[in-house]
C-alpha positions in Angstrom: 0.0 0.0 0.0 1.5 3.3 -1.0 1.3 6.5 1.0 -0.6 9.5 -0.4 1.4 12.6 0.3 -0.3 16.0 0.2 0.9 19.5 1.1 -0.7 21.5 3.9 -2.8 23.7 1.6 -4.2 20.6 -0.2 -4.9 19.0 3.2 -6.9 22.0 4.4 -8.9 22.0 1.2 -9.6 18.3 1.0 -9.6 17.3 4.7 -12.9 15.3 4.6 -11.8 13.3 1.6 -8.4 12.6 3.1 -10.1 11.4 6.3 -12.2 9.0 4.2 -9.0 7.7 2.6 -7.5 7.0 6.0 -10.7 5.2 7.2 -10.3 2.9 4.2 -6.7 2.0 5.3 -4.7 4.3 3.1 -1.7 6.2 4.5 -2.2 9.9 4.2 0.9 12.0 4.9 0.8 15.8 5.2 4.0 17.5 4.1 5.3 21.1 4.5 7.9 22.2 1.9 8.2 18.6 0.8 9.0 17.2 4.3 6.5 15.0 6.1 5.1 16.6 9.2 1.9 14.7 10.0 0.0 11.5 9.3 -3.7 11.0 9.1 -4.7 7.7 10.5 -8.1 6.1 11.5 -9.2 6.0 15.1 -8.4 2.6 16.6 -11.4 0.3 17.4 -12.4 0.2 21.0 -10.7 -2.5 23.1 -12.7 -5.1 25.0 -12.9 -4.3 28.7 -10.3 -6.0 30.9 -11.7 -8.5 33.3 -10.1 -9.1 36.7 -8.9 -12.7 37.2 -9.0 -13.5 33.4 -5.6 -15.3 33.8 -6.6 -17.2 37.0 -5.5 -20.8 36.7 -3.5 -20.2 33.5 -0.2 -19.1 35.1 2.0 -21.3 37.3 4.0 -19.5 40.0 5.8 -20.6 43.1 5.4 -19.2 46.6 9.0 -20.2 47.3 10.7 -17.0 48.3 14.4 -16.4 48.3 15.8 -14.4 51.2 18.4 -11.6 50.8 21.8 -12.7 49.5 24.4 -11.8 52.2 27.1 -11.1 49.6 24.8 -8.6 47.7 23.8 -7.0 51.0 27.4 -6.6 52.0 28.2 -5.0 48.6 25.4 -2.4 49.1 26.6 -1.6 52.6 30.2 -1.3 51.5 29.1 1.0 48.6 27.1 3.2 51.0 29.9 3.4 53.5 32.4 4.4 50.7 30.0 7.1 49.4 28.9 8.6 52.6 31.6 7.6 55.0 
């Protein structure tokens, strides 16, 4: 699908027609002095509403928690002492 490029003056004069083109799925690019500055696109269709709990029972997870790593904690403490101490 090719893009339809129009200058700003033409876009002002034919806005309704350009909107119809975008609704049909065509790319409409508005240019000023030959440089693209805007794109007319159709409004996206509404999304279906999100339902809480839609993923219930579909995702496996573990309740196994890992405690703090003493080596990492020591590195953070040493870093803080070096910066502020």
